[in-house]
C-alpha positions as CSV (number, residue, x, y, z in Angstrom):
1,X,157.5,-0.3,-33.7
2,X,154.1,-2.0,-33.8
3,X,151.4,-0.8,-36.2
4,X,149.6,0.9,-33.3
5,X,152.8,2.6,-32.1
6,X,153.5,3.8,-35.6
7,X,150.0,5.1,-35.9
8,X,150.2,6.9,-32.6
9,X,153.4,8.6,-33.6
10,X,151.9,9.7,-36.9
11,X,149.0,11.2,-35.1
12,X,151.2,13.0,-32.7
13,X,153.5,14.5,-35.4
14,X,150.6,15.6,-37.7
15,X,149.0,17.4,-34.7
16,X,152.3,19.0,-33.7
17,X,153.2,20.1,-37.3
18,X,149.7,20.9,-38.5
19,X,149.7,18.3,-41.3
20,X,146.7,17.0,-43.1
21,X,146.9,13.4,-44.4
22,X,144.8,12.3,-47.4
23,X,144.3,8.6,-48.2
24,X,142.7,7.3,-51.4
25,X,140.2,4.6,-50.7
26,X,142.5,1.9,-52.2
27,X,145.1,2.4,-49.4
28,X,145.7,-0.2,-46.7
29,X,143.4,-0.2,-43.6
30,X,146.1,1.0,-41.2
31,X,146.7,4.1,-43.4
32,X,143.0,4.8,-43.8
33,X,142.7,4.8,-40.0
34,X,145.1,7.7,-39.5
35,X,144.0,9.8,-42.5
36,X,142.0,13.0,-42.0
37,X,140.1,12.3,-45.1
38,X,139.6,9.2,-47.3
39,X,137.9,9.2,-50.7
40,X,138.2,9.4,-54.5
41,X,141.0,11.4,-56.1
42,X,139.0,14.5,-56.9
43,X,137.2,14.5,-53.5
44,X,140.7,14.5,-51.8
45,X,141.8,17.5,-53.7
46,X,138.6,19.4,-53.0
47,X,138.8,18.6,-49.2
48,X,142.2,20.2,-49.0
49,X,141.0,23.5,-50.3
50,X,139.1,24.1,-47.1
51,X,141.7,22.6,-44.8
52,X,143.7,25.0,-42.5
53,X,146.8,22.9,-42.6
54,X,149.6,24.1,-44.9
55,X,151.3,20.8,-45.3
56,X,149.5,17.9,-47.1
57,X,150.6,14.3,-47.3
58,X,149.0,12.3,-50.1
59,X,148.7,8.6,-49.6
60,X,147.9,7.7,-53.2
61,X,149.6,8.1,-56.6
62,X,151.3,11.0,-58.3
63,X,148.5,12.4,-60.4
64,X,146.4,12.7,-57.2
65,X,149.1,14.7,-55.5
66,X,149.4,16.9,-58.6
67,X,145.7,17.6,-58.5
68,X,145.9,18.7,-54.9
69,X,148.8,21.1,-55.8
70,X,146.8,22.5,-58.8
71,X,143.9,23.4,-56.6
72,X,145.9,24.4,-53.5
73,X,149.1,26.0,-54.7
74,X,149.7,27.8,-51.4
75,X,150.1,24.4,-49.6
76,X,153.2,22.2,-49.5
77,X,152.1,18.8,-51.0
78,X,154.0,15.6,-50.4
79,X,153.6,12.2,-52.1
80,X,154.2,9.6,-49.4
81,X,155.9,7.2,-51.8
82,X,157.5,8.8,-54.8
83,X,157.4,5.5,-56.7
84,X,153.6,5.4,-56.7
85,X,152.5,6.3,-60.1
86,X,149.4,5.5,-62.1
87,X,150.0,3.5,-65.3
88,X,146.8,4.7,-66.9
89,X,147.8,8.4,-66.3
90,X,151.1,7.7,-68.0
91,X,149.8,5.9,-71.1
92,X,149.5,9.0,-73.1
93,X,152.1,11.7,-73.7
94,X,151.6,15.3,-74.8
95,X,153.0,14.7,-78.3
96,X,150.5,12.0,-79.0
97,X,147.6,14.0,-77.6
98,X,148.6,17.0,-79.9
99,X,148.5,14.6,-82.9
100,X,145.1,13.3,-81.8
101,X,143.8,16.8,-81.5
102,X,144.9,17.5,-85.1
103,X,143.2,14.2,-86.2
104,X,139.9,15.2,-84.6
105,X,139.9,19.0,-84.9
106,X,136.1,19.4,-84.1
107,X,136.3,17.3,-81.0
108,X,136.5,18.7,-77.4
109,X,139.1,16.9,-75.4
110,X,137.7,15.4,-72.2
111,X,140.4,14.2,-69.7
112,X,139.6,11.6,-67.0
113,X,141.0,13.0,-63.8
114,X,143.5,10.1,-63.9
115,X,145.9,12.0,-66.1
116,X,149.1,13.9,-65.4
117,X,149.1,17.6,-64.9
118,X,151.1,18.0,-68.2
119,X,148.3,16.3,-70.1
120,X,145.6,18.3,-68.5
121,X,147.2,21.5,-69.9
122,X,146.1,20.3,-73.4
123,X,142.5,19.4,-72.4
124,X,139.2,21.3,-72.4
125,X,137.4,19.6,-69.6
126,X,138.1,17.2,-66.8
127,X,135.8,14.5,-65.6
128,X,135.6,11.9,-62.8
129,X,134.0,8.4,-63.0
130,X,131.0,9.7,-61.1
131,X,130.5,12.9,-63.1
132,X,131.6,12.0,-66.7
133,X,128.1,11.3,-68.0
134,X,126.6,14.4,-66.3
135,X,129.3,16.8,-67.5
136,X,129.7,15.5,-71.0
137,X,126.0,15.6,-71.6
138,X,126.1,19.4,-70.9
139,X,128.8,20.2,-73.5
140,X,127.5,22.0,-76.6
141,X,130.0,20.1,-78.7
142,X,128.8,16.8,-80.2
143,X,132.3,15.3,-80.8
144,X,134.4,14.2,-77.8
145,X,138.0,12.9,-77.7
146,X,138.0,11.0,-74.4
147,X,141.3,10.2,-72.8
148,X,142.8,8.0,-71.6
149,X,140.4,5.2,-70.3
150,X,138.6,3.5,-73.2
151,X,136.5,1.4,-70.8
152,X,135.1,4.4,-68.9
153,X,134.7,6.2,-72.2
154,X,132.7,3.3,-73.7
155,X,130.5,3.2,-70.7
156,X,129.8,6.9,-71.0
157,X,129.3,6.6,-74.7
158,X,126.5,4.0,-74.1
159,X,124.7,6.6,-71.9
160,X,125.1,9.5,-74.4
161,X,124.2,8.1,-77.9
162,X,123.7,11.7,-79.2
163,X,127.5,12.3,-78.9
164,X,130.3,11.1,-81.1
165,X,133.2,9.7,-79.1
166,X,136.8,9.1,-80.2
167,X,139.1,7.0,-78.0
168,X,142.7,5.9,-77.4
169,X,143.6,2.4,-76.5
170,X,144.2,3.1,-72.8
171,X,142.8,2.0,-69.5
172,X,143.4,0.8,-65.9
173,X,145.6,-2.3,-65.8
174,X,144.0,-3.3,-62.6
175,X,140.3,-3.1,-63.5
176,X,140.9,-4.6,-66.9
177,X,141.9,-7.9,-65.2
178,X,138.3,-8.6,-64.3
179,X,136.5,-10.7,-67.0
180,X,133.1,-12.1,-67.8
181,X,134.3,-15.5,-66.6
182,X,135.1,-13.9,-63.2
183,X,131.5,-12.6,-63.1
184,X,130.0,-16.0,-63.9
185,X,132.2,-17.7,-61.3
186,X,131.4,-15.1,-58.6
187,X,127.7,-15.2,-59.2
188,X,127.7,-19.0,-59.1
189,X,129.5,-18.9,-55.7
190,X,127.4,-16.1,-54.3
191,X,124.0,-16.3,-56.0
192,X,122.3,-13.9,-53.5
193,X,125.0,-11.2,-53.9
194,X,124.7,-8.0,-55.9
195,X,127.5,-7.1,-58.3
196,X,128.9,-3.6,-57.9
197,X,131.6,-2.6,-60.4
198,X,133.7,0.4,-61.4
199,X,133.2,1.7,-64.9
200,X,136.9,1.3,-65.6
201,X,136.2,-2.4,-65.9
202,X,135.7,-4.0,-69.3
203,X,132.2,-3.4,-70.8
204,X,131.6,-7.2,-70.7
205,X,131.8,-6.9,-66.9
206,X,130.0,-3.6,-66.5
207,X,126.9,-4.7,-68.4
208,X,126.4,-7.6,-65.9
209,X,126.5,-5.3,-62.9
210,X,123.6,-4.4,-60.6
211,X,125.3,-1.1,-59.9
212,X,128.1,0.8,-61.8
213,X,129.8,3.7,-60.1
214,X,132.9,5.3,-58.7
215,X,134.7,3.9,-55.7
216,X,132.8,6.2,-53.3
217,X,129.6,5.4,-55.2
218,X,130.2,1.7,-54.7
219,X,130.8,2.1,-51.0
220,X,127.8,4.3,-50.4
221,X,125.5,2.0,-52.4
222,X,126.7,-1.0,-50.3
223,X,126.2,0.8,-47.0
224,X,122.8,2.1,-47.9
225,X,121.4,-1.0,-49.5
226,X,119.1,-3.4,-47.7
227,X,120.9,-6.3,-49.5
228,X,123.3,-8.3,-47.3
229,X,125.8,-9.7,-49.8
230,X,127.9,-8.0,-52.5
231,X,130.5,-8.9,-55.1
232,X,132.9,-5.9,-55.4
233,X,134.3,-5.2,-58.8
234,X,137.1,-2.8,-58.0
235,X,140.3,-2.8,-56.0
236,X,140.0,-5.6,-53.3
237,X,140.8,-3.1,-50.6
238,X,137.2,-1.8,-51.0
239,X,135.8,-5.2,-50.1
240,X,138.0,-5.1,-47.0
241,X,137.0,-1.6,-45.9
242,X,133.3,-2.3,-46.4
243,X,133.7,-5.5,-44.3
244,X,135.0,-3.3,-41.4
245,X,132.4,-0.7,-41.9
246,X,129.5,-3.1,-42.3
247,X,130.2,-6.2,-40.2
248,X,126.6,-7.4,-40.6
249,X,127.0,-7.7,-44.4
250,X,129.3,-9.9,-46.6
251,X,131.6,-8.7,-49.3
252,X,133.4,-10.8,-51.9
253,X,136.1,-9.6,-54.4
254,X,135.1,-10.2,-58.0
255,X,138.7,-11.4,-58.7
256,X,141.7,-12.0,-56.5
257,X,143.7,-10.1,-59.2
258,X,142.0,-6.8,-58.7
259,X,144.9,-5.2,-56.8
260,X,146.5,-1.8,-57.7
261,X,150.1,-2.5,-57.0
262,X,151.0,1.2,-57.2
263,X,148.5,2.0,-54.4
264,X,149.9,-0.7,-52.3
265,X,153.4,0.7,-52.5
266,X,152.6,3.2,-49.8
267,X,153.3,1.8,-46.3
268,X,152.6,3.2,-42.9
269,X,156.4,3.7,-42.5
270,X,156.3,5.9,-45.6
271,X,153.6,8.1,-44.0
272,X,155.6,8.3,-40.8
273,X,158.8,9.3,-42.6
274,X,156.8,12.0,-44.4
275,X,155.6,13.4,-41.1
276,X,159.3,13.5,-40.0
277,X,160.1,15.7,-43.0
278,X,161.1,13.2,-45.7
279,X,159.1,12.3,-48.8
280,X,158.9,14.0,-52.2
281,X,157.4,17.4,-52.4
282,X,155.2,18.0,-55.5
283,X,156.1,21.2,-57.5
284,X,154.5,22.6,-60.6
285,X,155.4,25.7,-62.6
286,X,152.7,28.3,-62.3
287,X,152.2,28.2,-66.1
288,X,151.6,24.4,-66.0
289,X,149.4,24.7,-62.9
290,X,147.2,27.4,-64.4
291,X,146.9,25.6,-67.7
292,X,146.0,22.4,-66.1
293,X,143.5,24.1,-63.8
294,X,141.4,25.3,-66.7
295,X,139.9,21.9,-67.5
296,X,139.3,21.3,-63.8
297,X,137.5,24.7,-63.5
298,X,135.4,23.7,-66.4
299,X,134.5,20.5,-64.7
300,X,133.4,22.4,-61.6
301,X,131.4,24.8,-63.7
302,X,129.5,22.0,-65.3
303,X,128.7,20.4,-62.0
304,X,131.6,18.1,-61.3
């Protein structure tokens, strides 16, 4: 089958079977084109809550599919490629988190949404890259144990000097590849371009940026800006998508190494097979789901 033929078959099957397909923004273009909704992990989960379809296919990584199941337990949720995990989400286990909570007994535990459902059961509030500063500023507690991404945590810490932060040595293995040397090289090659970066990048990169924000934030900024050239400091698929969406502008990857290999595991054939009834269904015990949902509910309450 050609790419177009495969896409057409996916569209036929999802209409026939009342399936909704979600694609994280880091997915390949041919997958984004057949998705019902594309966006950040939390936006994907929220979208499904209002969708009428009872079957959901997640083109992303495991914690994203878990978040969908946490918020929409009545739906059948499938991960299009069962091998697609998130190394950052898996860097911390419950035993270590319990030990950290004992070490910092006065700290509230803030979990980046890039965590497993199991870890979320032990956390007090969840945050996204776009909402972390806003939500944590509203907490009455002054001490915050932030997990698992130290780079996002350091960025938020710089914005909230009135809070005391504690961290673990975790982070995104994709975004951490970008360096200050990459910034200098990219700016030298494209002196008119604005630098847009994700806060999961090293602070040495973040502090050089013209804009710091979530994946959706970066895309919205580039589309709405009057500037014509941009250096994109997140997964290189975003530079590709933006070039399709804004052909009158130019987009340059900050580094050729900014590629999330877990996201790229999902193929169009995986999505087709899921539509045919294959794929891994995500299941969570009701106890785990409800305990994990508490920190997400707190995020929503505080304006996430």
